[in-house]
C-alpha positions as CSV (number, residue, x, y, z in Angstrom):
1,X,11.1,9.8,-12.7
2,X,7.9,11.0,-11.0
3,X,4.7,9.2,-11.9
4,X,1.7,11.4,-12.7
5,X,-2.1,10.8,-12.3
6,X,-3.6,9.8,-15.7
7,X,-6.7,12.0,-15.1
8,X,-5.5,15.2,-13.5
9,X,-1.7,15.1,-14.0
10,X,-0.7,15.6,-10.4
11,X,2.3,13.8,-9.0
12,X,1.6,10.4,-7.4
13,X,3.2,9.7,-4.1
14,X,5.6,6.8,-3.7
15,X,3.7,3.6,-3.2
16,X,0.5,4.9,-4.7
17,X,-1.5,1.9,-6.1
18,X,-2.4,2.4,-9.7
19,X,-2.3,5.4,-12.1
20,X,-4.8,7.6,-10.2
21,X,-4.2,10.0,-7.3
22,X,-6.4,9.8,-4.2
23,X,-8.7,12.7,-5.2
24,X,-9.4,11.2,-8.6
25,X,-10.0,7.8,-6.8
26,X,-12.4,9.6,-4.5
27,X,-14.4,11.0,-7.5
28,X,-14.7,7.4,-8.8
29,X,-16.1,6.3,-5.4
30,X,-19.3,8.3,-6.2
31,X,-19.9,6.3,-9.4
32,X,-20.0,3.0,-7.5
33,X,-21.7,4.1,-4.3
34,X,-24.6,1.9,-3.2
35,X,-25.8,2.6,0.3
36,X,-27.2,-0.9,0.6
37,X,-23.9,-2.7,0.1
38,X,-21.3,-3.0,2.9
39,X,-18.5,-4.2,0.5
40,X,-16.8,-3.6,-2.8
41,X,-16.1,-6.3,-5.3
42,X,-12.8,-6.8,-7.1
43,X,-14.3,-5.2,-10.2
44,X,-15.4,-2.1,-8.2
45,X,-11.9,-1.7,-6.9
46,X,-10.4,-2.2,-10.3
47,X,-12.5,0.7,-11.6
48,X,-11.9,2.9,-8.5
49,X,-8.1,2.5,-8.7
50,X,-8.1,2.4,-12.5
51,X,-6.1,-0.9,-12.6
52,X,-5.7,-3.0,-15.7
53,X,-7.0,-6.3,-14.3
54,X,-8.9,-7.9,-11.4
55,X,-5.7,-9.9,-10.7
56,X,-3.9,-6.6,-10.0
57,X,-6.5,-5.8,-7.3
58,X,-6.2,-9.3,-5.7
59,X,-2.4,-9.0,-5.7
60,X,-2.6,-5.6,-3.9
61,X,-5.0,-7.2,-1.4
62,X,-2.7,-10.2,-0.7
63,X,0.2,-7.8,-0.1
64,X,-1.9,-5.8,2.4
65,X,-1.8,-2.6,0.3
66,X,-5.6,-2.5,-0.1
67,X,-7.4,-2.6,3.2
68,X,-10.6,-4.3,4.2
69,X,-10.5,-7.8,2.7
70,X,-13.3,-9.7,4.3
71,X,-11.9,-12.8,6.0
72,X,-13.3,-16.3,5.9
73,X,-14.9,-16.2,2.5
74,X,-13.5,-17.3,-0.9
75,X,-14.8,-14.4,-2.9
76,X,-12.6,-11.3,-2.8
77,X,-14.8,-8.7,-1.1
78,X,-13.5,-5.5,0.6
79,X,-15.2,-3.6,3.4
80,X,-16.7,-0.5,2.0
81,X,-16.0,1.7,5.1
82,X,-12.3,0.6,5.3
83,X,-11.7,1.3,1.6
84,X,-13.5,4.6,1.7
85,X,-11.5,5.7,4.7
86,X,-8.2,4.5,3.1
87,X,-8.9,6.5,-0.1
88,X,-9.9,9.7,1.9
89,X,-6.6,9.3,3.9
90,X,-4.8,9.3,0.5
91,X,-4.1,5.6,0.4
92,X,-2.3,5.6,3.8
93,X,-3.2,2.8,6.1
94,X,-3.5,3.9,9.7
95,X,-2.4,1.1,11.8
96,X,-1.6,1.0,15.5
97,X,0.9,-1.2,17.3
98,X,-0.3,-4.5,18.8
99,X,2.9,-6.0,20.2
100,X,6.0,-4.8,22.0
101,X,8.1,-5.1,18.9
102,X,5.6,-3.0,17.0
103,X,5.5,-0.5,19.8
104,X,9.3,0.0,19.4
105,X,9.0,0.4,15.6
106,X,6.0,2.7,15.8
107,X,7.8,5.0,18.3
108,X,10.6,5.5,15.7
109,X,8.1,5.7,12.8
110,X,6.2,8.7,14.2
111,X,9.5,10.5,14.6
112,X,10.2,9.8,10.8
113,X,13.1,7.5,11.7
114,X,12.9,4.3,9.6
115,X,16.4,3.0,10.2
116,X,14.8,0.2,12.2
117,X,13.6,-1.2,8.9
118,X,17.1,-2.5,8.2
119,X,16.7,-4.9,11.2
120,X,15.3,-8.3,10.2
121,X,13.6,-8.9,13.6
122,X,10.9,-6.4,12.5
123,X,10.1,-8.3,9.3
124,X,6.5,-9.4,9.1
125,X,5.8,-7.5,12.3
126,X,6.4,-3.9,11.5
127,X,7.5,-3.9,7.8
128,X,6.8,-6.0,4.8
129,X,9.3,-6.9,2.1
130,X,7.9,-6.1,-1.3
131,X,8.3,-7.7,-4.7
132,X,11.3,-9.7,-5.9
133,X,14.9,-8.5,-5.7
134,X,15.9,-5.8,-8.2
135,X,19.1,-4.2,-9.3
136,X,20.2,-0.7,-8.5
137,X,23.2,1.0,-10.0
138,X,26.0,2.1,-7.7
139,X,29.3,3.8,-8.5
140,X,31.1,0.5,-7.8
141,X,28.7,-1.5,-10.0
142,X,25.3,-3.2,-9.7
143,X,24.0,-3.9,-6.2
144,X,21.0,-6.2,-5.6
145,X,18.3,-4.8,-3.4
146,X,14.7,-5.1,-2.4
147,X,12.0,-2.8,-1.0
148,X,10.5,-2.8,2.5
149,X,7.3,-1.0,3.4
150,X,6.6,0.4,6.9
151,X,3.4,-1.2,8.4
152,X,2.4,2.0,10.0
153,X,2.9,4.8,7.4
154,X,3.8,3.1,4.2
155,X,7.4,4.5,4.0
156,X,9.4,2.5,1.5
157,X,13.1,1.8,2.1
158,X,15.3,0.3,-0.6
159,X,17.7,-2.1,1.2
160,X,20.7,-3.6,-0.6
161,X,21.7,-7.2,0.2
162,X,25.0,-8.8,-0.3
């Protein structure tokens, strides 16, 4: 079942955070713009992404789905420029490889080959395992699986485990 934007009704891409599409999020940016500030608060992002709670924003930040968390401070603040660029890029994080193992994964990623995400040596380096295990139905019965997200493009792969 395809998720739809709650404001305009367009289809949401896989991995889209929240119930709004990127263009609708961009419209909301204009309502919280303040040229003096260099950051967004959790409440600002909750409004921009149309999420139900501030904890939802913090959770997305911990998972690395929302960019720009300011390091070294207790309060959850997000760099305005990083968040604005992320929304304008339709919630896609643009990341470049910083190690040989990431170089290997990135070379395959840009060719739309994500089979490397089945290899555990890339975990935490080039992909992130998302959420708790879930069940998917198979012709032979129920198979336990979990999701992995590519560090570079956000591609999501459902991987069964036995």
